[in-house]
C-alpha positions as CSV (number, residue, x, y, z in Angstrom):
1,M,159.6,26.0,67.2
2,T,160.3,28.0,63.9
3,D,158.4,31.3,63.6
4,A,154.8,31.3,63.7
5,W,152.4,33.4,60.9
6,I,149.0,33.5,62.0
7,I,146.5,34.2,58.8
8,T,142.9,34.5,59.4
9,G,140.0,33.3,56.5
10,P,142.9,30.8,55.0
11,T,140.6,28.3,53.6
12,S,139.8,29.9,50.1
13,G,141.0,32.7,47.4
14,I,143.9,34.5,48.4
15,G,144.2,33.5,52.0
16,H,144.3,29.9,51.0
17,R,147.5,30.5,48.6
18,T,148.9,32.9,51.2
19,A,148.8,30.5,53.8
20,L,150.5,27.7,51.3
21,R,153.1,30.4,51.0
22,L,153.8,31.3,54.5
23,A,154.1,27.7,55.4
24,K,157.9,28.1,53.6
25,H,158.4,30.7,56.2
26,G,157.5,28.8,59.5
27,T,154.6,27.1,61.4
28,V,151.3,28.6,60.2
29,V,148.6,29.1,62.5
30,L,145.4,28.8,60.6
31,V,142.1,30.5,61.8
32,G,138.8,30.3,60.3
33,R,135.1,29.3,60.9
34,D,135.4,26.2,59.3
35,Q,137.2,23.1,61.4
36,S,136.8,20.8,58.5
37,K,138.2,23.6,56.1
38,L,140.8,24.1,58.2
39,D,142.0,20.3,58.3
40,G,142.3,20.7,54.6
41,V,144.7,23.4,54.2
42,K,146.5,22.1,57.8
43,G,147.2,18.7,55.3
44,E,148.0,20.4,52.4
45,I,150.8,22.2,54.0
46,E,151.9,19.0,55.9
47,T,152.2,17.0,52.9
48,G,154.2,19.5,51.2
49,G,156.7,19.2,54.4
50,G,155.4,22.2,56.5
51,T,153.8,22.6,59.8
52,A,150.4,24.2,60.6
53,L,148.0,24.6,63.6
54,T,144.2,25.2,63.2
55,V,142.0,27.6,65.4
56,V,138.2,28.0,64.9
57,A,136.9,31.6,65.4
58,D,134.1,33.3,63.8
59,F,135.4,37.3,62.9
60,S,131.5,38.1,62.8
61,D,131.5,37.2,67.0
62,I,133.7,39.0,69.3
63,A,133.5,36.3,72.0
64,S,134.4,33.5,69.2
65,V,137.3,36.0,68.2
66,R,138.8,36.4,72.0
67,R,138.7,32.7,72.5
68,A,140.5,32.0,69.5
69,A,142.9,34.6,70.3
70,D,143.1,32.9,73.9
71,E,144.1,29.7,72.4
72,I,146.6,31.1,70.6
73,I,148.1,32.7,73.5
74,A,148.0,29.7,75.2
75,M,150.0,27.6,72.6
76,D,153.0,29.9,74.0
77,I,154.5,30.1,70.1
78,P,157.2,32.6,68.8
79,I,154.5,34.6,66.6
80,A,156.7,36.5,63.6
81,G,153.1,37.9,62.3
82,L,149.6,38.1,61.9
83,L,147.7,38.3,58.8
84,N,144.3,39.8,58.9
85,N,143.2,38.5,55.5
86,A,139.1,37.1,56.5
87,G,136.4,39.3,54.9
88,I,133.5,39.5,53.4
89,S,131.3,41.6,51.1
90,P,127.8,40.6,51.7
91,N,124.6,42.0,48.8
92,E,122.2,42.2,51.8
93,P,122.2,43.4,55.4
94,S,122.4,41.0,58.3
95,T,123.9,41.2,62.0
96,S,126.5,39.3,63.7
97,A,125.9,37.6,67.1
98,Q,126.3,40.7,69.2
99,G,123.6,42.2,66.6
100,W,125.9,44.5,64.9
101,D,125.9,44.9,60.8
102,L,127.5,41.5,59.7
103,A,129.9,43.2,57.4
104,F,131.4,46.0,59.8
105,A,131.5,42.9,62.5
106,T,133.6,40.7,60.5
107,N,135.8,43.0,58.2
108,H,136.6,45.4,61.0
109,L,135.3,44.7,64.7
110,G,136.4,41.1,64.9
111,P,140.1,41.7,63.4
112,F,140.6,44.7,65.4
113,A,139.6,42.9,69.0
114,F,141.6,39.9,67.7
115,T,144.6,41.9,67.3
116,E,144.3,44.1,70.1
117,A,143.8,40.6,72.2
118,L,147.4,39.4,70.6
119,I,149.4,42.8,70.6
120,P,150.9,42.1,74.2
121,H,152.1,38.6,73.5
122,L,153.6,39.7,70.4
123,P,157.6,40.3,70.7
124,D,158.8,43.0,69.2
125,G,159.5,43.6,65.4
126,A,156.6,41.1,65.1
127,N,154.5,42.4,61.8
128,V,150.6,43.2,61.7
129,V,149.1,43.1,58.4
130,F,145.7,43.9,57.3
131,I,144.2,43.3,54.2
132,V,142.0,46.2,53.2
133,S,140.5,47.8,50.2
134,A,141.2,50.8,48.3
135,V,137.0,51.2,47.5
136,E,137.2,53.4,50.8
137,D,138.4,56.3,48.9
138,P,136.0,58.3,46.7
139,D,138.4,59.7,44.5
140,R,139.4,55.9,43.0
141,K,138.2,56.0,39.9
142,I,137.9,52.3,39.1
143,A,135.9,51.7,42.0
144,V,133.5,55.1,41.1
145,R,132.8,53.9,38.0
146,V,131.2,50.3,39.4
147,G,129.1,52.7,42.2
148,Y,131.3,52.9,45.1
149,R,131.5,56.4,46.6
150,G,134.3,55.3,49.4
151,S,133.4,54.7,53.3
152,R,130.2,56.4,54.6
153,Y,131.7,56.1,58.2
154,I,129.8,58.4,60.7
155,S,131.1,56.4,63.7
156,A,131.4,53.3,65.1
157,E,127.9,52.8,66.6
158,A,126.4,53.8,63.4
159,A,128.4,51.5,61.3
160,A,127.3,48.8,63.7
161,R,123.7,49.8,63.4
162,G,124.1,49.6,59.5
163,E,123.8,53.2,59.2
164,W,126.1,55.3,56.7
165,M,126.7,58.8,55.8
166,S,124.4,60.7,53.7
167,P,123.7,62.3,51.4
168,G,126.0,60.7,48.4
169,E,125.6,57.2,49.7
170,A,126.2,54.5,47.2
171,A,123.3,52.8,45.7
172,T,123.0,49.5,47.5
173,Y,123.7,47.8,50.7
174,N,127.3,46.7,49.8
175,L,128.5,49.6,48.3
176,N,128.4,51.2,51.3
177,A,129.1,48.7,54.0
178,Y,132.1,46.9,52.6
179,P,134.0,50.3,51.9
180,T,133.1,51.7,55.4
181,S,134.2,48.4,57.1
182,K,137.6,48.0,55.3
183,Q,138.3,51.4,55.8
184,G,138.6,50.5,59.5
185,G,141.6,48.3,58.9
186,L,143.5,50.9,57.3
187,A,142.4,53.6,59.9
188,T,143.9,50.6,62.3
189,V,147.0,50.1,60.9
190,L,147.9,54.1,60.7
191,S,146.6,54.8,64.0
192,F,148.6,51.5,65.7
193,A,151.9,52.3,63.9
194,R,152.2,55.5,66.2
195,E,150.6,53.9,68.9
196,F,152.8,50.8,69.4
197,P,156.3,51.8,67.3
198,R,157.6,48.2,68.7
199,L,155.7,46.4,66.2
200,H,155.0,46.9,62.6
201,F,151.7,47.5,61.4
202,R,150.9,47.1,57.2
203,A,147.9,47.6,55.2
204,I,147.5,46.2,51.5
205,E,145.1,46.6,48.9
206,P,145.7,43.3,47.3
207,G,144.0,44.5,44.0
208,V,140.9,43.3,42.0
209,T,140.6,39.4,41.8
210,P,137.8,38.3,40.2
211,G,136.3,34.8,41.2
212,T,137.5,34.8,44.5
213,N,135.4,33.7,47.8
214,L,134.9,37.3,48.8
215,S,132.0,37.2,45.9
216,R,130.4,34.2,47.4
217,D,127.0,36.2,47.7
218,S,127.0,36.6,43.9
219,S,125.1,34.3,41.6
220,R,126.6,31.3,40.2
221,A,126.7,32.8,36.9
222,V,128.7,36.0,37.9
223,Q,130.9,33.6,40.0
224,V,131.8,31.4,37.3
225,T,132.1,34.1,34.5
226,A,135.0,35.9,37.0
227,K,136.6,33.0,37.4
228,V,137.0,32.3,33.7
229,L,138.0,35.8,33.2
230,S,140.1,36.1,36.0
231,P,143.6,35.5,33.8
232,V,142.5,38.0,31.2
233,L,141.3,40.4,33.7
234,A,144.5,40.3,35.4
235,L,146.5,41.8,32.8
236,F,144.7,45.2,33.2
237,P,145.4,48.2,35.8
238,Y,144.4,47.4,39.3
239,F,143.5,43.8,38.5
240,T,145.6,40.5,39.8
241,T,145.1,37.0,40.3
242,A,144.9,35.1,43.8
243,G,148.5,33.6,43.1
244,R,150.2,36.9,42.2
245,A,148.2,38.3,45.2
246,A,149.6,35.8,47.6
247,K,153.1,36.2,46.6
248,M,153.1,40.1,47.0
249,I,151.0,39.6,50.4
250,T,153.5,36.7,51.6
251,G,156.4,39.4,50.8
252,V,154.9,42.2,52.8
253,T,153.7,39.8,55.9
254,T,157.5,38.3,56.2
255,D,159.6,41.3,55.2
256,R,162.1,42.1,58.2
257,S,162.3,45.6,57.4
258,S,161.4,47.9,60.2
259,A,158.5,49.3,58.0
260,S,155.5,50.5,59.7
261,G,152.3,52.5,58.9
262,I,152.6,51.9,55.3
263,Y,149.8,50.7,52.6
264,Y,150.6,49.0,49.8
265,D,149.0,48.5,46.4
266,E,148.7,45.2,44.7
267,K,152.3,45.3,43.0
268,G,153.4,46.1,46.5
269,N,154.2,49.6,46.1
270,P,153.6,52.0,49.3
271,M,150.1,54.2,48.3
272,S,147.9,56.5,49.8
273,G,144.6,56.1,51.1
274,S,141.7,58.9,51.1
275,R,142.0,61.9,52.3
276,Q,140.0,61.3,55.4
277,V,141.6,58.3,56.3
278,S,145.1,60.1,55.9
279,D,144.4,62.2,59.0
280,P,145.6,61.3,61.7
281,A,143.1,62.8,64.0
282,Y,140.6,60.8,61.5
283,Q,142.4,57.6,62.0
284,D,142.6,58.0,66.3
285,R,138.8,58.9,66.5
286,Y,137.7,55.6,64.2
287,V,140.3,53.5,66.8
288,A,138.8,55.0,69.9
289,E,135.3,54.5,68.7
290,S,136.0,50.9,67.9
291,R,137.7,50.4,71.4
292,Q,134.8,51.6,73.0
293,L,131.8,49.8,71.2
294,L,134.1,46.7,71.9
295,S,134.3,47.6,75.6
296,T,130.2,46.8,75.7
297,V,130.9,43.1,74.7
């Protein structure tokens, strides 16, 4: 079998476009919540002459994530890379199957558990990529303008309860939950790059992409407006389109170099995270606390 590339969240937006591009590099393992939608993407890939496999997993549910990892391991396929793309940006708080904050579970704990389950079965030199977000940085001016105040991380247990650092938190739930949960992927990449030097860990800020499924909790009017304006907004700094982002993400995911512990911007160039997440001690604490919390499941 050709090289296999695992992608989570492949049925819409950037993930969908990236899955189609990855199919040009080998077999694609499509991991998502909805079997019918996964089958649809699989059909697109096969129509184009590619090969795809499907695995159902709800990334907010740790038990589901671990079952999915076991299913992939049992396939006994040559895994060249893992792209943790699945993510949500809910407007209101809700809880996962484990009773944890849904955004933190889906954006951080699920991908973390999935990656940890697969690491022992990845060959040397395999790429492990996380789609993250620069809104974790309180000094990111464009993010501050729309209300973000950076990650409000206290501890993994606190985040799982939906509790954020105070004072200075943002005005709404999403503006606190999303950057905190997405910072987890970046901390994981930077810490794991040191812990597992045989693998290549990379993080990507894909750029602001109006109209993608990440904004599915927004009103219909907002979603339609974002899609209409997307080509125009993509002309401005930090903005992009799903197609452009997919091309860049595919390039980073399939890159055969030894680059590891690198954080890429929307153009595929190395960038820096917040001062907070750039501290190795902080990265390792985020990882250790995540492992401790997951050990309870």
